[in-house]
Each structure stands twice: as C-alpha cells, then as structure tokens.
N, C-alpha and C positions, 0 to 999 in steps of 0.2 A: 796246236790245234790244226787238224788238217782240213783241207777244202774239199768238199764234195762236189764233183764235177757230173751227177747224175740228174736225172729229173725226179721231181717231187712226185710222191705217190697221190697226192692231191690234185684236182682240177681247179681252175679259177672260180668255178661256183660252188666248190667245196665237196664234190662229188669224188669217188673213188676212181682213179686211173687204173684201167686194165692195161698190164705190163706187155711190152713189145718184145723184151728181151726174155732169155730163157730163165733167168733169176733176177732178183730185185737188187743185190748188193753183190759187187766184187771189189776186192783189194785193188785191182788195176784201175778201177773208175774212180779211186781217190787221188785227189791232188796233194801237192806238198804244201809245206808252210812258204810263204814269201820270205825271200831272203832280207829285204828291207835294207838295202847298203847304204851305210852311212857315209857321208863324205866328212871326214874327220881333218882337223888342222894339227893337232897336238899329238894324238897317239899313233901308235904305228899301223900299217896296213894288215889286215887279216883276210884269210880265205878259209873256206870250209870246203872239203869235198863231200858231195853227196852221191851214194851209189845208186845206180839205176837198175832198170831190166837188163839182162843179159851181159853182166859183167862190164857194163859202163860207168864211167864216174863223171861227173860234172863239177867244174870248180865254181863255187859261188863267193863272189866277193861280198864280206860282211862290214868292212871298212877300210876305204880307200883314202889315199892322201894326193894322189896325183891322177891326172886325165891324158889321155892321148889326144892332141888336138889336131884337125886337119887345118893347115893355114897355108893359103896360097900355093897348093900343091905339095906341100912340106908336111911331114908329121912331127910336131913337137910336144915333148912331155912338159907339161905344165901343172903347177901346184893349184890345188883347188882352195878357194876361200872361202866359199860357202855355198848353199843352194838359195838362188833368188826366187825362183817360181816354180811350181810343180801343178800341172793340170790334173794329174791323176788323184790328187788329194791335197787340199789347201794345207792340210795340218803336217804334210811332208815337208814342206818348206822351212816351217819352224822348226822341225826336228833333225834337218840336213839329210833327208832320206833320198837318195839319187835313184830316180827311174828313167826309163826311156822317155824321150821328150822334155824332161826338166831342164830348166835355164839354170846354169851355174855361173858363178863368177870364178874366174881363174886369174893367175898372176903370171904373166908372159913378160919376161925382162923385168922391168920395174912399174909397169902398168898394168891395170886390172880391166879385163874385157868380159864380155859374157859370150857363152858357149851353150849350143844345145847337145844333149846327150843324144846319140843316135843308136845305142845298142842296148842291150838288156844286162846290166851289171850283176844282176842275181843270177843269170844263166851263164854268161862268159867269163866273169871273174875279174874284168877289167872295165874301165870307163872309157869309151871312145867318144869324141865329140867333135863338132865343127863350130867356127866362130859364128856368132848371131850377126 
C-alpha cells in the first residue's frame, strides 16, 4: 500500500477544500512503501532496487546483518545483535526494524556496545552508526 503525500479534500471542520493545484491527484505525489529494514542475526543480508524517476535507482536494505560504526575516528564493521530502542515506533524494537535514530546493540570484538543509527537504511542500503 502506497502512502499518499497530498492534502485531504476535507477541512478540519468537515467542509470541502477548494484545491489550489491544477488537478487533485497525480501519481508523482504518491509516496512509496516503507522499506522497514530488519536487523537480522541468522539470515543473509538482502537488498532491493527501487526505480525512481528519470532512470534513477535506489538501493533499499531489507535485511542487514552488519553496521558501519564510527569509533574514535575509525570506521569498524560490526555485527548487529538486535534493536534495543526505537523512538519512531515502539513496536519496531520488538520486530528488530532499524530506522534512523534507533539504538542498536552491536558486537565489537568480544563485547557488546550500544550504537545510534545515523542514516536511513531504507534509502541508503547500509546501516551507518556511531557509538552511544
């Protein structure tokens, strides 16, 4: 189900809104489905290509196992243990869905640390994070 990014045809009071645009609906004003990137530990990583306008393509991460973590000026590839907390939706933490701003638990060496996701994995195709 796509997400509609246009205004409603109804006012808050319940009256009809007179449109300011030349038409009421265009396919260009439709949004796409959310990628809902899963932070998996057992399955392999999967990515999907989404075609955009003008021959552009976007890589969407659908399931990721590793995160690129900035640690003291260096970038380290760390394994994701799970999603600890997600402010976007409290149910995302239960189902291990990683979004921007989510706190994930990563395994660096033999110890587990918390990291905050700094990018949008559904838009970029990878998870970038910084230590919390």
